[in-house]
PADO-170139 format. One record per residue (C-alpha): residue in three letters; x, y, z. Coordinates in Angstrom, 2 decimals. Example, Ala and Ser with C-alpha at 12.3 -4.5 7.8 and 13.67 -1.06 7.14 Angstrom:
! PADO-170139
{'ALA', {12.30, -4.50, 7.80}}
{'SER', {13.67, -1.06, 7.14}}
! end
This chain:
! PADO-170139
{'MET', {-0.15, 0.39, -0.29}}
{'CYS', {0.97, 3.69, -0.94}}
{'GLY', {1.44, 6.03, 1.67}}
{'ILE', {1.11, 10.08, 1.38}}
{'ALA', {1.46, 12.79, 3.53}}
{'GLY', {1.12, 16.33, 2.82}}
{'ILE', {0.97, 19.05, 5.50}}
{'LEU', {-0.85, 22.77, 3.81}}
{'PRO', {0.13, 25.35, 5.92}}
{'ASN', {-2.11, 28.80, 6.72}}
{'GLN', {0.60, 30.71, 4.93}}
{'PRO', {3.49, 31.05, 3.17}}
{'THR', {6.71, 28.85, 4.71}}
{'ASP', {10.17, 27.92, 4.11}}
{'THR', {10.10, 25.33, 2.21}}
{'GLY', {13.35, 23.12, 4.44}}
{'GLU', {11.14, 23.57, 7.34}}
{'LEU', {8.29, 22.15, 5.47}}
{'THR', {10.53, 19.26, 3.45}}
{'HIS', {11.58, 18.35, 6.83}}
{'TRP', {8.31, 17.69, 7.94}}
{'VAL', {6.92, 15.65, 5.55}}
{'ARG', {10.12, 13.81, 5.40}}
{'ARG', {9.13, 13.00, 9.01}}
{'MET', {5.43, 11.23, 8.13}}
{'THR', {6.29, 9.42, 5.39}}
{'ASP', {9.41, 7.96, 7.61}}
{'ARG', {7.23, 7.37, 10.53}}
{'ILE', {4.71, 5.06, 7.29}}
{'VAL', {7.98, 3.56, 5.49}}
{'HIS', {7.10, -0.08, 7.59}}
{'ARG', {4.31, 0.20, 4.73}}
{'GLY', {7.44, -1.05, 2.79}}
{'PRO', {8.01, 1.39, 0.18}}
{'ASP', {10.50, 0.91, -2.85}}
{'ASP', {11.08, 4.56, -3.25}}
{'GLU', {9.58, 7.86, -2.06}}
{'GLY', {9.30, 11.38, -3.72}}
{'PHE', {8.65, 14.95, -2.85}}
{'GLN', {6.80, 17.54, -4.41}}
{'VAL', {7.06, 20.82, -1.51}}
{'THR', {6.48, 24.75, -2.03}}
{'PRO', {6.00, 27.51, 0.66}}
{'ARG', {2.48, 27.23, -0.01}}
{'VAL', {2.58, 23.74, 0.05}}
{'ALA', {3.97, 19.68, 1.04}}
{'LEU', {3.84, 16.63, -0.86}}
{'GLY', {5.30, 13.21, 0.32}}
{'MET', {4.49, 9.43, -1.13}}
{'THR', {6.61, 6.82, -0.70}}
{'PRO', {4.51, 3.75, -3.30}}
{'LEU', {5.25, -0.14, -3.97}}
{'ALA', {6.09, -0.30, -7.20}}
{'ILE', {3.85, -3.47, -7.96}}
{'ILE', {1.27, -0.43, -8.42}}
{'ARG', {3.42, 2.09, -9.90}}
{'GLY', {4.68, 1.77, -13.16}}
{'PRO', {7.22, 3.19, -15.25}}
{'PRO', {8.11, 5.48, -15.41}}
{'TRP', {5.97, 7.23, -13.05}}
{'GLU', {7.78, 9.37, -10.43}}
{'GLN', {5.84, 10.50, -7.21}}
{'PRO', {3.63, 12.38, -6.12}}
{'MET', {2.79, 13.39, -9.15}}
{'PHE', {1.04, 17.28, -10.29}}
{'GLY', {0.35, 19.37, -12.81}}
{'ARG', {1.41, 22.22, -13.88}}
! end
């Protein structure tokens, strides 16, 4: 099973701080057996994902996001 974590701060926040906290959250769900990890961090949102290779097909990188 994939693990997803995220932070949506009330105001723009330092990306270093957001990265720290979203990494801590994904570290807490590493026991679910992830084969990879991915992060997308901006001052307004931080997303982290720990996908399993068996439910993900290459060349998808996680988390997926639109521009």
